[in-house]
mmCIF entry with sequence, helices, sheets and N, C-alpha, C, O atoms, coordinates in Angstrom:
data_MODEL
# 
_entry.id   MODEL 
# 
_entity.id                         1 
_entity.type                       polymer 
_entity.pdbx_number_of_molecules   1 
# 
_entity_poly.entity_id                      1 
_entity_poly.type                           'polypeptide(L)' 
_entity_poly.nstd_linkage                   no 
_entity_poly.nstd_monomer                   no 
_entity_poly.pdbx_seq_one_letter_code       
;(UNK)(UNK)(UNK)(UNK)(UNK)(UNK)(UNK)(UNK)(UNK)(UNK)(UNK)(UNK)(UNK)(UNK)(UNK)(UNK)
(UNK)(UNK)(UNK)(UNK)(UNK)(UNK)(UNK)(UNK)(UNK)(UNK)(UNK)(UNK)(UNK)(UNK)(UNK)(UNK)
(UNK)(UNK)
;
_entity_poly.pdbx_seq_one_letter_code_can   XXXXXXXXXXXXXXXXXXXXXXXXXXXXXXXXXX 
_entity_poly.pdbx_strand_id                 A 
# 
loop_
_entity_poly_seq.entity_id 
_entity_poly_seq.num 
_entity_poly_seq.mon_id 
_entity_poly_seq.hetero 
1 1  UNK n 
1 2  UNK n 
1 3  UNK n 
1 4  UNK n 
1 5  UNK n 
1 6  UNK n 
1 7  UNK n 
1 8  UNK n 
1 9  UNK n 
1 10 UNK n 
1 11 UNK n 
1 12 UNK n 
1 13 UNK n 
1 14 UNK n 
1 15 UNK n 
1 16 UNK n 
1 17 UNK n 
1 18 UNK n 
1 19 UNK n 
1 20 UNK n 
1 21 UNK n 
1 22 UNK n 
1 23 UNK n 
1 24 UNK n 
1 25 UNK n 
1 26 UNK n 
1 27 UNK n 
1 28 UNK n 
1 29 UNK n 
1 30 UNK n 
1 31 UNK n 
1 32 UNK n 
1 33 UNK n 
1 34 UNK n 
# 
_struct_asym.id          A 
_struct_asym.entity_id   1 
# 
_struct_conf.conf_type_id            HELX_P 
_struct_conf.id                      HELX_P1 
_struct_conf.pdbx_PDB_helix_id       AA1 
_struct_conf.beg_label_comp_id       UNK 
_struct_conf.beg_label_asym_id       A 
_struct_conf.beg_label_seq_id        2 
_struct_conf.pdbx_beg_PDB_ins_code   ? 
_struct_conf.end_label_comp_id       UNK 
_struct_conf.end_label_asym_id       A 
_struct_conf.end_label_seq_id        13 
_struct_conf.pdbx_end_PDB_ins_code   ? 
_struct_conf.beg_auth_comp_id        UNK 
_struct_conf.beg_auth_asym_id        A 
_struct_conf.beg_auth_seq_id         2 
_struct_conf.end_auth_comp_id        UNK 
_struct_conf.end_auth_asym_id        A 
_struct_conf.end_auth_seq_id         13 
_struct_conf.pdbx_PDB_helix_class    1 
_struct_conf.details                 ? 
_struct_conf.pdbx_PDB_helix_length   12 
# 
_struct_conf_type.id          HELX_P 
_struct_conf_type.criteria    ? 
_struct_conf_type.reference   ? 
# 
loop_
_atom_site.group_PDB 
_atom_site.id 
_atom_site.type_symbol 
_atom_site.label_atom_id 
_atom_site.label_alt_id 
_atom_site.label_comp_id 
_atom_site.label_asym_id 
_atom_site.label_entity_id 
_atom_site.label_seq_id 
_atom_site.pdbx_PDB_ins_code 
_atom_site.Cartn_x 
_atom_site.Cartn_y 
_atom_site.Cartn_z 
_atom_site.occupancy 
_atom_site.B_iso_or_equiv 
_atom_site.pdbx_formal_charge 
_atom_site.auth_seq_id 
_atom_site.auth_comp_id 
_atom_site.auth_asym_id 
_atom_site.auth_atom_id 
_atom_site.pdbx_PDB_model_num 
ATOM 1   N N  . UNK A 1 1  ? -23.476 19.249  8.511   1.00 0.00 ? 1  UNK A N  1 
ATOM 2   C CA . UNK A 1 1  ? -22.768 19.500  7.255   1.00 0.00 ? 1  UNK A CA 1 
ATOM 3   C C  . UNK A 1 1  ? -21.276 19.714  7.518   1.00 0.00 ? 1  UNK A C  1 
ATOM 4   O O  . UNK A 1 1  ? -20.423 19.252  6.759   1.00 0.00 ? 1  UNK A O  1 
ATOM 5   N N  . UNK A 1 2  ? -20.986 20.412  8.594   1.00 0.00 ? 2  UNK A N  1 
ATOM 6   C CA . UNK A 1 2  ? -19.588 20.677  8.947   1.00 0.00 ? 2  UNK A CA 1 
ATOM 7   C C  . UNK A 1 2  ? -18.860 19.376  9.274   1.00 0.00 ? 2  UNK A C  1 
ATOM 8   O O  . UNK A 1 2  ? -17.700 19.192  8.907   1.00 0.00 ? 2  UNK A O  1 
ATOM 9   N N  . UNK A 1 3  ? -19.559 18.473  9.969   1.00 0.00 ? 3  UNK A N  1 
ATOM 10  C CA . UNK A 1 3  ? -18.928 17.190  10.328  1.00 0.00 ? 3  UNK A CA 1 
ATOM 11  C C  . UNK A 1 3  ? -18.582 16.400  9.072   1.00 0.00 ? 3  UNK A C  1 
ATOM 12  O O  . UNK A 1 3  ? -17.519 15.782  8.996   1.00 0.00 ? 3  UNK A O  1 
ATOM 13  N N  . UNK A 1 4  ? -19.474 16.419  8.092   1.00 0.00 ? 4  UNK A N  1 
ATOM 14  C CA . UNK A 1 4  ? -19.220 15.707  6.838   1.00 0.00 ? 4  UNK A CA 1 
ATOM 15  C C  . UNK A 1 4  ? -18.006 16.289  6.116   1.00 0.00 ? 4  UNK A C  1 
ATOM 16  O O  . UNK A 1 4  ? -17.209 15.546  5.545   1.00 0.00 ? 4  UNK A O  1 
ATOM 17  N N  . UNK A 1 5  ? -17.865 17.606  6.140   1.00 0.00 ? 5  UNK A N  1 
ATOM 18  C CA . UNK A 1 5  ? -16.712 18.253  5.509   1.00 0.00 ? 5  UNK A CA 1 
ATOM 19  C C  . UNK A 1 5  ? -15.416 17.876  6.231   1.00 0.00 ? 5  UNK A C  1 
ATOM 20  O O  . UNK A 1 5  ? -14.395 17.636  5.587   1.00 0.00 ? 5  UNK A O  1 
ATOM 21  N N  . UNK A 1 6  ? -15.454 17.825  7.546   1.00 0.00 ? 6  UNK A N  1 
ATOM 22  C CA . UNK A 1 6  ? -14.258 17.456  8.325   1.00 0.00 ? 6  UNK A CA 1 
ATOM 23  C C  . UNK A 1 6  ? -13.860 16.013  8.026   1.00 0.00 ? 6  UNK A C  1 
ATOM 24  O O  . UNK A 1 6  ? -12.676 15.717  7.861   1.00 0.00 ? 6  UNK A O  1 
ATOM 25  N N  . UNK A 1 7  ? -14.834 15.122  7.956   1.00 0.00 ? 7  UNK A N  1 
ATOM 26  C CA . UNK A 1 7  ? -14.542 13.717  7.632   1.00 0.00 ? 7  UNK A CA 1 
ATOM 27  C C  . UNK A 1 7  ? -13.959 13.608  6.227   1.00 0.00 ? 7  UNK A C  1 
ATOM 28  O O  . UNK A 1 7  ? -13.030 12.833  6.002   1.00 0.00 ? 7  UNK A O  1 
ATOM 29  N N  . UNK A 1 8  ? -14.493 14.371  5.287   1.00 0.00 ? 8  UNK A N  1 
ATOM 30  C CA . UNK A 1 8  ? -13.967 14.362  3.919   1.00 0.00 ? 8  UNK A CA 1 
ATOM 31  C C  . UNK A 1 8  ? -12.527 14.818  3.856   1.00 0.00 ? 8  UNK A C  1 
ATOM 32  O O  . UNK A 1 8  ? -11.711 14.218  3.156   1.00 0.00 ? 8  UNK A O  1 
ATOM 33  N N  . UNK A 1 9  ? -12.205 15.884  4.591   1.00 0.00 ? 9  UNK A N  1 
ATOM 34  C CA . UNK A 1 9  ? -10.825 16.388  4.603   1.00 0.00 ? 9  UNK A CA 1 
ATOM 35  C C  . UNK A 1 9  ? -9.892  15.353  5.224   1.00 0.00 ? 9  UNK A C  1 
ATOM 36  O O  . UNK A 1 9  ? -8.788  15.136  4.723   1.00 0.00 ? 9  UNK A O  1 
ATOM 37  N N  . UNK A 1 10 ? -10.322 14.719  6.300   1.00 0.00 ? 10 UNK A N  1 
ATOM 38  C CA . UNK A 1 10 ? -9.486  13.696  6.936   1.00 0.00 ? 10 UNK A CA 1 
ATOM 39  C C  . UNK A 1 10 ? -9.254  12.510  6.005   1.00 0.00 ? 10 UNK A C  1 
ATOM 40  O O  . UNK A 1 10 ? -8.162  11.943  5.983   1.00 0.00 ? 10 UNK A O  1 
ATOM 41  N N  . UNK A 1 11 ? -10.267 12.135  5.240   1.00 0.00 ? 11 UNK A N  1 
ATOM 42  C CA . UNK A 1 11 ? -10.121 11.009  4.308   1.00 0.00 ? 11 UNK A CA 1 
ATOM 43  C C  . UNK A 1 11 ? -9.155  11.336  3.176   1.00 0.00 ? 11 UNK A C  1 
ATOM 44  O O  . UNK A 1 11 ? -8.462  10.452  2.671   1.00 0.00 ? 11 UNK A O  1 
ATOM 45  N N  . UNK A 1 12 ? -9.109  12.592  2.780   1.00 0.00 ? 12 UNK A N  1 
ATOM 46  C CA . UNK A 1 12 ? -8.198  12.984  1.699   1.00 0.00 ? 12 UNK A CA 1 
ATOM 47  C C  . UNK A 1 12 ? -6.754  12.983  2.186   1.00 0.00 ? 12 UNK A C  1 
ATOM 48  O O  . UNK A 1 12 ? -5.863  12.488  1.496   1.00 0.00 ? 12 UNK A O  1 
ATOM 49  N N  . UNK A 1 13 ? -6.524  13.536  3.372   1.00 0.00 ? 13 UNK A N  1 
ATOM 50  C CA . UNK A 1 13 ? -5.149  13.669  3.852   1.00 0.00 ? 13 UNK A CA 1 
ATOM 51  C C  . UNK A 1 13 ? -4.643  12.441  4.595   1.00 0.00 ? 13 UNK A C  1 
ATOM 52  O O  . UNK A 1 13 ? -3.434  12.213  4.646   1.00 0.00 ? 13 UNK A O  1 
ATOM 53  N N  . UNK A 1 14 ? -5.532  11.649  5.169   1.00 0.00 ? 14 UNK A N  1 
ATOM 54  C CA . UNK A 1 14 ? -5.144  10.445  5.903   1.00 0.00 ? 14 UNK A CA 1 
ATOM 55  C C  . UNK A 1 14 ? -5.977  9.268   5.413   1.00 0.00 ? 14 UNK A C  1 
ATOM 56  O O  . UNK A 1 14 ? -6.856  8.795   6.134   1.00 0.00 ? 14 UNK A O  1 
ATOM 57  N N  . UNK A 1 15 ? -5.712  8.780   4.178   1.00 0.00 ? 15 UNK A N  1 
ATOM 58  C CA . UNK A 1 15 ? -6.534  7.680   3.650   1.00 0.00 ? 15 UNK A CA 1 
ATOM 59  C C  . UNK A 1 15 ? -6.321  6.401   4.451   1.00 0.00 ? 15 UNK A C  1 
ATOM 60  O O  . UNK A 1 15 ? -5.210  6.094   4.884   1.00 0.00 ? 15 UNK A O  1 
ATOM 61  N N  . UNK A 1 16 ? -7.400  5.673   4.636   1.00 0.00 ? 16 UNK A N  1 
ATOM 62  C CA . UNK A 1 16 ? -7.336  4.410   5.356   1.00 0.00 ? 16 UNK A CA 1 
ATOM 63  C C  . UNK A 1 16 ? -6.890  3.341   4.380   1.00 0.00 ? 16 UNK A C  1 
ATOM 64  O O  . UNK A 1 16 ? -7.533  3.120   3.353   1.00 0.00 ? 16 UNK A O  1 
ATOM 65  N N  . UNK A 1 17 ? -5.783  2.675   4.701   1.00 0.00 ? 17 UNK A N  1 
ATOM 66  C CA . UNK A 1 17 ? -5.255  1.634   3.820   1.00 0.00 ? 17 UNK A CA 1 
ATOM 67  C C  . UNK A 1 17 ? -6.134  0.398   3.923   1.00 0.00 ? 17 UNK A C  1 
ATOM 68  O O  . UNK A 1 17 ? -6.309  -0.157  5.008   1.00 0.00 ? 17 UNK A O  1 
ATOM 69  N N  . UNK A 1 18 ? -6.686  -0.033  2.800   1.00 0.00 ? 18 UNK A N  1 
ATOM 70  C CA . UNK A 1 18 ? -7.571  -1.191  2.774   1.00 0.00 ? 18 UNK A CA 1 
ATOM 71  C C  . UNK A 1 18 ? -6.823  -2.358  2.137   1.00 0.00 ? 18 UNK A C  1 
ATOM 72  O O  . UNK A 1 18 ? -6.372  -2.261  0.995   1.00 0.00 ? 18 UNK A O  1 
ATOM 73  N N  . UNK A 1 19 ? -6.694  -3.447  2.864   1.00 0.00 ? 19 UNK A N  1 
ATOM 74  C CA . UNK A 1 19 ? -6.044  -4.635  2.316   1.00 0.00 ? 19 UNK A CA 1 
ATOM 75  C C  . UNK A 1 19 ? -4.534  -4.492  2.223   1.00 0.00 ? 19 UNK A C  1 
ATOM 76  O O  . UNK A 1 19 ? -3.938  -3.596  2.821   1.00 0.00 ? 19 UNK A O  1 
ATOM 77  N N  . UNK A 1 20 ? -3.932  -5.393  1.460   1.00 0.00 ? 20 UNK A N  1 
ATOM 78  C CA . UNK A 1 20 ? -2.483  -5.411  1.309   1.00 0.00 ? 20 UNK A CA 1 
ATOM 79  C C  . UNK A 1 20 ? -2.074  -4.602  0.090   1.00 0.00 ? 20 UNK A C  1 
ATOM 80  O O  . UNK A 1 20 ? -2.835  -4.448  -0.866  1.00 0.00 ? 20 UNK A O  1 
ATOM 81  N N  . UNK A 1 21 ? -0.869  -4.099  0.150   1.00 0.00 ? 21 UNK A N  1 
ATOM 82  C CA . UNK A 1 21 ? -0.322  -3.410  -1.016  1.00 0.00 ? 21 UNK A CA 1 
ATOM 83  C C  . UNK A 1 21 ? -0.032  -4.444  -2.104  1.00 0.00 ? 21 UNK A C  1 
ATOM 84  O O  . UNK A 1 21 ? 0.391   -5.563  -1.814  1.00 0.00 ? 21 UNK A O  1 
ATOM 85  N N  . UNK A 1 22 ? -0.260  -4.063  -3.333  1.00 0.00 ? 22 UNK A N  1 
ATOM 86  C CA . UNK A 1 22 ? 0.008   -4.965  -4.453  1.00 0.00 ? 22 UNK A CA 1 
ATOM 87  C C  . UNK A 1 22 ? 1.511   -5.059  -4.683  1.00 0.00 ? 22 UNK A C  1 
ATOM 88  O O  . UNK A 1 22 ? 2.218   -4.053  -4.617  1.00 0.00 ? 22 UNK A O  1 
ATOM 89  N N  . UNK A 1 23 ? 1.997   -6.269  -4.954  1.00 0.00 ? 23 UNK A N  1 
ATOM 90  C CA . UNK A 1 23 ? 3.410   -6.475  -5.257  1.00 0.00 ? 23 UNK A CA 1 
ATOM 91  C C  . UNK A 1 23 ? 3.552   -6.520  -6.778  1.00 0.00 ? 23 UNK A C  1 
ATOM 92  O O  . UNK A 1 23 ? 3.103   -7.481  -7.403  1.00 0.00 ? 23 UNK A O  1 
ATOM 93  N N  . UNK A 1 24 ? 4.165   -5.506  -7.386  1.00 0.00 ? 24 UNK A N  1 
ATOM 94  C CA . UNK A 1 24 ? 4.247   -5.474  -8.849  1.00 0.00 ? 24 UNK A CA 1 
ATOM 95  C C  . UNK A 1 24 ? 5.106   -6.589  -9.442  1.00 0.00 ? 24 UNK A C  1 
ATOM 96  O O  . UNK A 1 24 ? 5.006   -6.872  -10.636 1.00 0.00 ? 24 UNK A O  1 
ATOM 97  N N  . UNK A 1 25 ? 5.946   -7.223  -8.629  1.00 0.00 ? 25 UNK A N  1 
ATOM 98  C CA . UNK A 1 25 ? 6.833   -8.261  -9.146  1.00 0.00 ? 25 UNK A CA 1 
ATOM 99  C C  . UNK A 1 25 ? 6.340   -9.669  -8.808  1.00 0.00 ? 25 UNK A C  1 
ATOM 100 O O  . UNK A 1 25 ? 7.012   -10.650 -9.127  1.00 0.00 ? 25 UNK A O  1 
ATOM 101 N N  . UNK A 1 26 ? 5.186   -9.776  -8.174  1.00 0.00 ? 26 UNK A N  1 
ATOM 102 C CA . UNK A 1 26 ? 4.647   -11.089 -7.813  1.00 0.00 ? 26 UNK A CA 1 
ATOM 103 C C  . UNK A 1 26 ? 4.047   -11.762 -9.045  1.00 0.00 ? 26 UNK A C  1 
ATOM 104 O O  . UNK A 1 26 ? 3.741   -11.106 -10.040 1.00 0.00 ? 26 UNK A O  1 
ATOM 105 N N  . UNK A 1 27 ? 3.886   -13.072 -8.961  1.00 0.00 ? 27 UNK A N  1 
ATOM 106 C CA . UNK A 1 27 ? 3.279   -13.814 -10.064 1.00 0.00 ? 27 UNK A CA 1 
ATOM 107 C C  . UNK A 1 27 ? 1.796   -13.455 -10.158 1.00 0.00 ? 27 UNK A C  1 
ATOM 108 O O  . UNK A 1 27 ? 1.149   -13.139 -9.159  1.00 0.00 ? 27 UNK A O  1 
ATOM 109 N N  . UNK A 1 28 ? 1.286   -13.510 -11.364 1.00 0.00 ? 28 UNK A N  1 
ATOM 110 C CA . UNK A 1 28 ? -0.130  -13.204 -11.581 1.00 0.00 ? 28 UNK A CA 1 
ATOM 111 C C  . UNK A 1 28 ? -0.995  -14.317 -11.006 1.00 0.00 ? 28 UNK A C  1 
ATOM 112 O O  . UNK A 1 28 ? -0.703  -15.493 -11.224 1.00 0.00 ? 28 UNK A O  1 
ATOM 113 N N  . UNK A 1 29 ? -2.057  -13.974 -10.274 1.00 0.00 ? 29 UNK A N  1 
ATOM 114 C CA . UNK A 1 29 ? -2.933  -15.020 -9.739  1.00 0.00 ? 29 UNK A CA 1 
ATOM 115 C C  . UNK A 1 29 ? -3.585  -15.827 -10.862 1.00 0.00 ? 29 UNK A C  1 
ATOM 116 O O  . UNK A 1 29 ? -3.827  -15.311 -11.953 1.00 0.00 ? 29 UNK A O  1 
ATOM 117 N N  . UNK A 1 30 ? -3.862  -17.088 -10.581 1.00 0.00 ? 30 UNK A N  1 
ATOM 118 C CA . UNK A 1 30 ? -4.479  -17.968 -11.582 1.00 0.00 ? 30 UNK A CA 1 
ATOM 119 C C  . UNK A 1 30 ? -5.888  -17.462 -11.903 1.00 0.00 ? 30 UNK A C  1 
ATOM 120 O O  . UNK A 1 30 ? -6.644  -17.096 -11.003 1.00 0.00 ? 30 UNK A O  1 
ATOM 121 N N  . UNK A 1 31 ? -6.227  -17.445 -13.172 1.00 0.00 ? 31 UNK A N  1 
ATOM 122 C CA . UNK A 1 31 ? -7.555  -17.027 -13.583 1.00 0.00 ? 31 UNK A CA 1 
ATOM 123 C C  . UNK A 1 31 ? -7.625  -15.581 -14.035 1.00 0.00 ? 31 UNK A C  1 
ATOM 124 O O  . UNK A 1 31 ? -8.652  -15.152 -14.561 1.00 0.00 ? 31 UNK A O  1 
ATOM 125 N N  . UNK A 1 32 ? -6.557  -14.820 -13.844 1.00 0.00 ? 32 UNK A N  1 
ATOM 126 C CA . UNK A 1 32 ? -6.532  -13.422 -14.282 1.00 0.00 ? 32 UNK A CA 1 
ATOM 127 C C  . UNK A 1 32 ? -6.069  -13.386 -15.731 1.00 0.00 ? 32 UNK A C  1 
ATOM 128 O O  . UNK A 1 32 ? -5.012  -13.921 -16.067 1.00 0.00 ? 32 UNK A O  1 
ATOM 129 N N  . UNK A 1 33 ? -6.862  -12.753 -16.585 1.00 0.00 ? 33 UNK A N  1 
ATOM 130 C CA . UNK A 1 33 ? -6.497  -12.652 -18.000 1.00 0.00 ? 33 UNK A CA 1 
ATOM 131 C C  . UNK A 1 33 ? -6.492  -11.185 -18.414 1.00 0.00 ? 33 UNK A C  1 
ATOM 132 O O  . UNK A 1 33 ? -7.315  -10.406 -17.933 1.00 0.00 ? 33 UNK A O  1 
ATOM 133 N N  . UNK A 1 34 ? -5.587  -10.802 -19.290 1.00 0.00 ? 34 UNK A N  1 
ATOM 134 C CA . UNK A 1 34 ? -5.541  -9.398  -19.717 1.00 0.00 ? 34 UNK A CA 1 
ATOM 135 C C  . UNK A 1 34 ? -6.734  -9.018  -20.581 1.00 0.00 ? 34 UNK A C  1 
ATOM 136 O O  . UNK A 1 34 ? -6.839  -7.872  -21.018 1.00 0.00 ? 34 UNK A O  1 
# 
């Protein structure tokens, strides 16, 4: 249980970046509709 709590705290303070950051000024990908 303690190990799970330690992993949770590490995930909150040091999140693992998944994928690329979104570029807010990039063109919208084809097929995306609001």
